[in-house]
N, C-alpha and C positions, 0 to 999 in steps of 0.2 A: 775391855782391857783399860787402862787409864793413859793419859796424852805422852805420859813418859815412854809408853811402849809401841806408841804408834808413829809409825815412819812420817815426817813430814814433808809435804810436796810445795812446792811454789811455781803458780801459773802465772806467767808471763806472754803477756797481751801486746798488742800494737800491730799497726797496719805495714804492710809492707815497704821495705825501706828505711822502718825506725831506726832500726839498728839493734834488733833484738837477740841476733847470733852473734854479734862483735860482744856483747853485753856479757852473753853467757860464754862466752871462751875466757873473757876476762874473770870471768866468775869462777871457771876451772883452775884457773892460774893461781886464783888467790882464795882457795878453797882449805887450804892448810891440811890436805890428805883424808877430809872428808870422802868418803864413797859416796860417789852420785850416779844417778841413771836419768838418761834423757828421754825423753819424748819429744820428738820434732813433727810438728803437724803444719808447715808452711806450705801449703799446696802452692804448685808451679816453682818454688825454688826449694821443696823438701830435699832434694838428691844434692844441689848445691850445700843447703847447709847443713845435712848429715856429713857430707863430704870434708867440709871445714873443720867442725867439730870433730870427726876421726882423726883429723889430721894433725891436731893440736898434740897430741900424744902425752894429753894428761894420765899421769899414771894413776890417778884415782877417778878416772872416767875411763875404761878400755872401750875398746868399739863394740864388744858383748851390752855393752851398759848404754848403747844407745839405740834407741827405737825407733823406725821412721813410720807414721801413719801417713801414706801420701795419697789414698783415697777419700776426700771427703773433709769439707767442714769437720772439725773434731765435737764441735756441738750439736750436729745434725748425727752422728753416727756413733752416739753413746753406748748402746747396746752392742753394736758390731765391733768396733773397734777399742774404744777406749776402756771398758770394762775390762775385758779379756787382756787387753795390754797391761792393766794396772796388775791385775793378780797374777800373771806370769813372771812381774817382776818384782812383787811381793814375795813370790814363792823361789826367789833364783838363790841357789847356793850361795854362801859366802855373805849374806846380808847385805844392805841398802842404808846409808847415813840419813840420804836426802832426795827426792825424786825432784827434777825442772819440768815443767812441761811449758814447751815454747807454744800456743795455740796459732794458728792463722790467724791473718789480721783480721777476716772476715769473721770470725767466731763469735757467738754471742756468751760472755761470761759467766753469767749466773746459769743456764741451764748446766755446764761443765760443773760448775758447784755445787749444783743440788746430786751431780752423778755420785759424787763422794759421799752421799749417804745410801748408795745401794748396796743391797745385803751380799755380804761377802768382802767387800772392801772397808765399810764405815767404821768397821771396829779395828781396822788395822792401818789405816791413813789418815791424818789431816792435812788442811791446808793452810800451811803456814803464814803463807801471804798470798796474795795476788799483786803483781808488779807489772803497771802499766808504761809502756815505753812511748813515747809522743818526740815527735819529729819535731824541735823547735823552730827552726825556720820555716815550714809548714805550716806548722799550726800558728804563726803570727802573720802568714799568707792568707789565714783561715781555709786553707785547705785538706786539711787534715793529713794529707798522705805528701810527699814529695814526688810522687808522679800518679795522679789520679788515673790515667788512663791504664796502667799497669796492674795497677789494683781493679778497675773495672773487666780487665783481660783476666784478671784472675779470678774474679766473681763468674764471669761466663766459662770458664775453664774445669771449674768444679761441677760437675754432673750432679755429685750428691747433695749439694747446696740446695736445702729447701726453704731459706729467708731471703730476701731482695732488699734488703733495708737501706735506706741512703747511709752515705757515709756518716754524716751527721749523727744519725742514731747510734748506728756502731761507737763511733767514738764517744757518745754521752753513755753507752752501758759500759763501754772498758772505764771510763773515769768514774764510774756510779759504784764497780764491784771493786776498785783499785784498793789496796791497803799503803801503797808507797807508788807516785808517780815519777820515772825519770824523763826529765825534759834532756834528750840526747843533741848533739851537735850545735854545743853550745861555742863550739869555735869557729862556727860560721856566723857568731852574733855578738855584738858589741856587748860590754858589760853593763851598760844603762838597759839595753833593750832585754839582754839576759833575765835582769832582775824585774822588769816591766813584765814581760811574758810569761815567767815564773807566777807573779802575781796574780795575772791573769787566772792561769789555770787552777791557782790556789782557790780562787773565788770559786771555781765550779765544782769543788771537793766536798767530801763530807767532812766535819769536824774531827780536826788532830791529824787528818790524812797530812802527809810530807811530800812536798816536792822536792827531788833530788836532782840537780842540774849534772851533765857529764859531757864530756867529748870522747867521740869515739866507743862508748859504750862502757869505759872504764869506771865501773863502778865495783867495789870490793866486793867477795862475799860476806863478810862480817856485817855490812851495811843490809844486804838483800835478804840474806837468811836469817832465822831466829826471829821474826815479827812476832808470829805466836798468836797469830789473827784466828785462828780456829775457823775462817770463813766461810765452812758447811753449817754452819750452827748460827750465823750471822746474817741469812738471806733477806730478812725483815727492813732490814736498815741498809739495803743495798739495790733500793729501787731501778728498775728496769724500764725502757719504753716498751718492752715486749712483755710487761707482766702480767695483760689480759689476755694473750695468746696461747691458747691449747698448747698448740704445736711447739713452742718453746719453752714452756712451763716445766713438763715433765714433771707432773705429780708423783705426789709420795710415791713410793714401792711396796707392794705387798710380796711375802714369799712364805711357802712352807714345804715341809718335808716329805714326801713318802715313802715309809718302810713297807718291803714285802719279800715274798721268796723268790725264786727263779722266773725266768723268761725262758721259752721255748725258741725263738726265733729272733735275733736283731733287729731284722728287716721288717717284722712285722711290727714289733714293737717300736720302731723309729716311725714307722706309717702311724700308727696312734699318736704317737708325742706330735707329729705334724699335724696332724686332725683336730688335735686339742688347742695346738697356737692357733691355728685358723679361726677356728671355732668362738677362741675365748678370749685373743688379743696375749698370749703368753709370749713374754718378750725372751725370755731365755733359761734353758735347763740343763741341767747338769747333775752327773752322777756316775754310781759305779753299780753294774747288774752282774747277778748271778745268774749264768746261762746253764740250762740243763745239759748236762752230757760232756760239760766243757772244765777243765782244770784251771783254768784261768780267767782273771776277771775282766769283766767288759766295762770300758770307760766308754760312755755317749755325753754328747753334749751339742746345743745347738743354739743359735738365735736366729728368730724369726723362723723361717721357712730352711735354714740350712743346717743339716745337722751332720756329725761324723761320730765313728764310733771304731774302736779299736780295741784289741785285745792288750792291756799294760803290763800285765804280771800273774804270775802264780799265786792264786789261794795260799796264803800261809795256814800252818797245818794247825793252829791254833783258831783260824780265824772262822769267825761264824759266816757261812757260804749266804748271805741274803744282798738284797736289792736297796739302795739308797738314792733316792731322786730329788733334787731342788727346784723349784718351779718359781722362776721370778716373774713377774708383770706389773702395770700400774696398779693403784690402789682400785680394791673394788671387784677381785678376782674370786671368780666361783670355784672355790676349793672342792665343792662337792662334787659338782658337774664337770670339772677335768680330773678329778679322782676316779669316778666313774668311767669317762673315756679313755683313760690311759692304764688301767687295771681289769678293766672287763673284755 
């Protein structure tokens, strides 16, 4: 698929209290009828953020188009939460024009960008741009966040968070990945101070990256959307403090498909999938199975050790009753060994 056929996504980063939700609400109000979907991952405030956005009444973004990921920092739960959510949005009837992702302020942007290269979504979506929202007065005071204590409490509350980076490192990573920086809350600054702080921010960015100033997050959709950055293909230019850390570099993915006949027992088959995942580091499996003696197709999908299976529909009369399973993992999957464990 070419870029014109891929759904654009905008990733919005920034610490708790920077004004991300206010900016998104204004974006919805100025989107000129574009059908938007939102993924909200502000841990600790997620229910509040979701309720605010659902209550805005925007016709172009109904409640069913707002997905809240409340369990964990999104960069640490890519396989468990993010990729399945993206697949569900992309498969939603009626179509979507643009996806907006509000990350937790604790999220590392680069691992999330790498997830857009995950098999199954990489040909269907592209990162239109990464927008970093900065609290102007807090940045001027060298605090990065308006309430560092609240951010630290957010960190302690998130049991799924597997990195403990200082705020300065997280802030550096957010700026390094940004295609646009919104310096918010300029209503609390004087004109000269706003210009000086914006200049300081500009000095921390990659060449040609813009700093846009805002009051109460009021930035129009036409400014935020349509950056055409294809950020998932530009990772080498987005240097991260965590580039040498294996647990946040999320190496490239491998995937393969198994085609075979029928299975005798769904429970026994899922047991084999669990064993293969444990032995070979399989991250995700999904597919449709033909079960002996059953007229319905069995849907099987799993992440790590967690699997679900159910009969989703009857086999069509002209449809070959065969099984197809996609296996996804980090680069270096032992396809032959995994195939033997699942099919023998």
